[in-house]
C-alpha positions in Angstrom: -0.3 -0.2 -0.3 3.0 2.4 0.4 4.7 1.6 -2.8 1.0 2.2 -4.5 0.8 5.4 -2.7 4.5 5.7 -3.4 3.9 5.4 -7.5 1.0 7.0 -7.0 2.7 10.3 -6.1 5.7 10.0 -8.7 3.7 8.8 -11.1 1.3 12.7 -10.1 4.7 14.2 -10.5 5.5 13.3 -13.8 2.3 14.4 -14.7 3.0 17.5 -13.0 6.0 17.9 -15.4 4.7 17.0 -17.9 2.1 19.4 -17.7 4.8 21.9 -16.8 6.6 20.6 -20.1 3.6 21.9 -22.6 2.6 24.4 -20.6 6.0 26.2 -21.0 5.8 25.6 -25.2 2.4 26.6 -25.3 3.5 30.0 -23.5 6.9 29.7 -26.4 4.0 28.9 -28.8 1.9 31.9 -27.3 4.6 34.3 -27.2 6.2 33.5 -30.6 2.5 33.9 -32.7 2.0 36.9 -30.0 5.3 38.6 -31.2 4.7 38.1 -35.3 1.5 39.3 -35.2 2.5 42.4 -33.3 5.4 42.6 -36.6 3.1 42.6 -38.8 0.6 44.7 -37.3 3.9 47.1 -37.5 4.4 47.1 -41.2 0.7 47.2 -41.9 0.3 50.3 -39.7 4.1 51.7 -41.3 2.6 51.1 -45.0 -0.7 52.1 -44.2 1.1 55.6 -42.8 2.8 55.7 -46.3 -0.2 55.7 -48.4 -1.8 58.7 -46.7 1.0 60.2 -46.9 1.4 59.6 -50.2 -2.5 60.4 -50.2 -1.8 63.8 -48.5 1.0 64.6 -50.4 -0.7 63.7 -54.3 -3.7 66.0 -53.1 -1.0 68.7 -52.1 0.5 68.5 -55.9 -2.3 69.1 -57.6 -3.5 71.7 -55.2 -1.0 73.8 -56.0 -1.2 72.9 -59.8 -4.2 74.5 -59.7 -3.1 77.5 -57.9 -0.4 77.9 -60.5 -2.8 77.8 -62.7 -5.4 79.8 -62.1 -2.7 82.7 -60.9 -0.6 82.3 -64.5 -4.3 82.8 -65.3 -4.8 85.8 -63.5 -1.8 87.1 -64.2 -3.0 87.2 -68.6 -5.8 88.9 -67.9 -4.5 91.3 -65.9 -1.7 92.0 -68.9 -4.4 91.7 -71.3 -6.2 94.3 -70.0 -2.9 96.3 -69.3 -2.0 95.9 -72.8 -5.9 97.1 -73.7 -6.0 100.3 -71.6 -1.6 101.0 -73.2 -3.7 100.6 -76.5 -6.0 103.0 -75.9 -3.2 105.4 -74.5 -1.1 104.9 -77.5 -4.1 105.6 -79.6 -4.8 108.6 -77.8 -1.3 109.6 -77.5 -0.7 110.0 -81.4 -4.1 111.3 -81.6 -3.0 114.3 -79.2 0.5 114.4 -81.0 -1.3 114.7 -84.8 -3.5 117.3 -83.0 -0.2 119.2 -82.0 1.5 118.9 -85.1 -1.2 120.1 -87.4 
C-alpha cells in the first residue's frame, strides 16, 4: 500500500512535470505568435501611414498645380487688360500729337 502511494505520487509528479513542460511549450508558442502578429501589425501601420502620406502629398501637389494655373490665368488677364489700356492710351497719345502738329 505504501508502494502504491509512492508510485501514485511519482506518477502525479511525472504528470505535473509533463503539464509544466507542455505549458512552457505553449507559452513559448503563444509568445512567438504574439511577436509575429505585432510585427505584422507594425508593418501594416507603417504601410498605411505611407499610403496616407502619399495621398496627402498628391492632393497637395494637385492643389498647388491648380493654384499656380489659376494665378497664371489671372496674370494673363491682368496683362491683357493692361495691354488693352496701353493701346487705348497710345491711340489717344498719337491723336494728341497729330492734333498738335496740324
